C-alpha positions as CSV (number, residue, x, y, z in Angstrom):
1,M,202.9,107.7,82.8
2,G,200.0,108.0,80.0
3,D,198.3,104.8,80.8
4,E,197.6,105.8,84.1
5,P,194.1,106.4,85.5
6,A,193.2,109.9,85.2
7,A,192.1,109.5,89.1
8,L,195.8,108.5,89.8
9,A,196.3,112.7,89.2
10,A,194.3,113.4,92.4
11,V,196.3,111.0,94.5
12,P,198.8,112.8,96.9
13,A,202.4,111.8,95.6
14,Q,203.6,110.4,99.1
15,S,200.8,108.0,98.8
16,Q,201.6,106.7,95.0
17,G,205.1,105.4,96.2
18,R,207.7,106.3,93.7
19,R,205.1,107.7,91.4
20,Q,205.0,111.3,90.2
21,P,201.5,113.0,90.0
22,M,200.4,113.9,86.5
23,D,201.1,117.4,85.4
24,A,198.4,119.8,85.1
25,Y,198.9,120.1,81.0
26,E,198.3,116.3,80.7
27,I,194.7,116.3,82.7
28,L,193.9,119.5,80.8
29,K,194.3,117.5,77.7
30,E,192.1,114.8,78.9
31,A,189.5,117.4,80.0
32,K,189.5,118.8,76.5
33,K,188.8,115.2,75.4
34,L,186.2,114.9,77.4
35,H,184.4,118.3,76.2
36,E,184.6,117.1,73.1
37,V,183.1,113.7,73.5
38,S,180.2,116.0,75.5
39,E,179.8,118.0,72.6
40,G,179.6,114.9,69.9
41,L,177.0,113.4,72.4
42,S,175.1,116.8,72.1
43,Q,174.9,116.6,68.4
44,L,173.8,113.0,68.0
45,A,170.9,114.2,70.6
46,E,169.7,116.8,68.3
47,H,169.2,114.0,65.6
48,N,168.2,111.2,67.5
49,D,164.2,111.7,68.9
50,V,164.3,108.4,70.7
51,L,167.6,109.0,72.7
52,A,167.7,112.8,72.9
53,E,167.0,112.9,76.4
54,A,169.4,110.1,77.4
55,L,172.2,111.5,75.1
56,S,171.5,115.3,76.5
57,I,171.9,113.9,80.0
58,V,175.0,111.6,79.4
59,S,176.7,115.0,77.8
60,G,175.8,117.3,80.6
61,N,177.4,114.9,83.0
62,I,180.5,114.4,80.9
63,R,180.8,117.8,80.1
64,Y,180.2,118.8,84.3
65,S,183.3,115.9,85.0
66,A,185.4,117.6,82.6
67,T,185.0,121.4,84.0
68,V,185.5,119.7,87.6
69,L,188.7,118.5,86.2
70,E,189.6,121.8,85.2
71,V,188.7,123.4,88.3
72,L,190.6,120.7,90.3
73,V,193.6,121.5,88.0
74,A,193.3,125.2,88.7
75,V,192.7,124.7,92.6
76,K,195.2,122.0,93.2
77,L,198.2,122.4,90.6
78,G,197.8,125.9,89.6
79,P,198.3,126.8,85.8
80,P,199.6,124.6,83.6
81,Q,203.7,124.6,82.8
82,A,204.5,125.4,79.2
């Protein structure tokens, strides 16, 4: 289950055959990784004048994607089960 694409989590369980949807905790872990990547790119942008604008744009897009995943979890799956 850990090697499945993150997009699989958004597919309803009945259309996945026997597969179970990824749980909220796993999706939130991936969102956290995306936030970390975004932060790393943002820091690189501060130190690279030539690529600063492009790195900042990519960083923002990744951060936005992470936030969308978090919102989807909250809306569709509810709070993660501990």
